[in-house]
N, C-alpha and C positions, 0 to 999 in steps of 0.2 A: 039773724040773717048774716051770711058771710058771702063776700064777693071777692074774687081775685081778677084783676084787670091787667092784661098784658099790653105793652106798647113797644114801639121801636122797630117793628118789622117793616119790610119793604123789598124793593127790587134793587139788586146791586150786581156789578160785574164780578166775575171770578177774581179772587185776590183782594177784594174789598172787605170792609168791616161794617158791622152793625152792633148796636148795643140794645139789648132787650131789657125791659123793666117789668116787674110784676108787683103790684101793691095789693095787699090784703086789707079789706075794710070790714066793718061790722064787728060783731061780738066774738071774735076769735082771739084767744089769749094763749100765752105759753107755747108759742109755735116751736115745735121740736125740730122740724126739718122742712126744707123747701127745696124744690128742684125744677128742672126743665126736662121736658120730654118732647119728642117730635113724631109726626106721623105723615106719611104720604098716602095718596089714594091707593086702596087695595092692599095695604100692608098694615101690620100691627104697630101700635104706638111703642116707641122705644125710649129708653132712658138716655139722656144726654149728660146731665150733671146734677149732683145733689150737694147740699151743704146742711150740716146740722147746727144745733144751737151753739155749739162751741167753736164753730168756724171750720170744722174739718170738712174737707171736700173730697169728692170722688167723681171721676169722669169716665165716660165711655171711651174705649180705645180709639175710636175713629175721630175724636175731637181733641185728644191730648196734645198739648203744645200749641193749640190754636184758640181754644175757648177758655174763658175764665169765669167762674161763678163766684159771686160775692153777695153779701146781704147787709142790710141795716135793720137790726132787730127792733130798734126803737120805732122805726117807721114801718115795720112789717113789710119790708120790701126786699125782693131778691133781684139780682141783675145777672145778665149773661153777656159778657163781652165776647164777640165773635170776630176773629181775625182770620185773614187768609181764607176766606170763604171759597168753597168749591161748589160746582153745580150739584153734586150729590148731597149737599146740605139743604137743598130745596125741600121744604116741608112746612107744615103748620106746627108751630112751636107752642106748647102748652105749659103753663105754670101749675105747680102742684104744691100743696102745703098740708102739713099735719099740725093740729092744734086742739085746744080745748074750747068747746062751745057749750055754754050752759052746764058746765061741770062735767062734760063728757067728751071723749075723744072724737075727732072728726077728721076726715080727709076731703080735700076740696080741690077742684080744678078750675082754671080759668077758661075763657072762651076760645083762646088760641089766637095767634098772630101769624100771618103768612110771611115766610121768608123765601124769596126767589133769587137764585143766583144764576146769572146768565153766563154763557161761555163766550 
């Protein structure tokens, strides 16, 4: 059993900051990559940021310079520091992870956490 649990979402004013956390639990090992995605009603889920096992990061253009992704591999946790938030950042943010479960590759999603940025 594998579970990814996000936390840290909430309501903030434009220009504010939030820090999201996602912790993986259960029998997932050798996590190769973790990332954050977001989705708004009526639209497709989109990539925000990813980080691999070596610490290499990649960001969507619309968050570069504002968001920072990091991870603690020992704790199976990924973070997303969001600064200078904009109303268009409002979305449900989902954690994603790739890893080995019972000797096989698996891809897993968290339940999502709501981020709302007011103007």
